[in-house]
C-alpha positions in Angstrom: 40.7 7.0 77.8 38.5 9.3 75.8 35.5 8.4 73.8 33.9 10.5 71.0 30.2 10.6 70.7 28.7 10.1 67.3 25.7 12.5 66.9 23.7 13.1 63.8 23.3 16.7 62.7 19.6 17.5 62.4 17.9 20.3 60.6 15.9 22.4 63.0 13.7 25.5 62.1 13.6 28.3 64.6 10.0 29.4 64.7 9.2 33.1 64.8 12.7 34.3 63.6 13.9 34.6 60.0 17.4 33.4 60.9 18.7 33.4 57.3 22.5 33.7 57.1 24.2 36.6 55.4 26.2 35.3 52.4 29.8 34.5 53.3 29.3 35.6 56.9 28.1 34.2 60.3 25.5 36.9 60.8 21.9 35.8 60.7 18.7 37.8 60.2 17.1 38.7 63.6 13.7 39.9 62.1 10.4 38.1 62.4 9.9 35.0 60.1 7.3 36.8 58.0 9.2 40.1 57.4 9.3 41.7 54.0 12.2 43.4 52.3 15.9 43.1 53.2 17.3 40.9 55.9 18.8 42.6 59.0 21.1 41.6 61.9 20.2 44.1 64.6 23.2 43.5 66.9 26.0 44.5 64.5 27.1 47.5 62.6 28.4 50.9 63.8 27.1 52.8 66.8 24.8 55.7 66.2 23.7 57.8 69.2 24.7 54.8 71.4 22.7 52.2 69.4 23.8 49.7 66.8 22.4 50.5 63.4 22.5 46.8 62.3 23.6 45.2 59.1 21.3 44.6 56.1 21.5 42.4 53.0 19.0 41.6 50.2 16.8 38.6 49.9 17.9 35.7 47.6 15.7 33.1 46.1 15.4 29.7 47.8 16.9 30.8 51.2 16.4 28.5 54.2 17.5 28.7 57.8 19.8 25.7 57.3 22.0 27.6 54.8 
């Protein structure tokens, strides 16, 4: 017999990391919470000289980590 647990989904802020989601994607910003300019996910994108160049996208008004 299996039992399903009912858990409430809670909003949680991750301190120190921006973590804003890229629109229509699962990527999230890996820069510091107080960064300026475009968002960036540092662990994606093509390789250049053996390093990932990352993926960037512009800021939007009203963004929150819970998006």
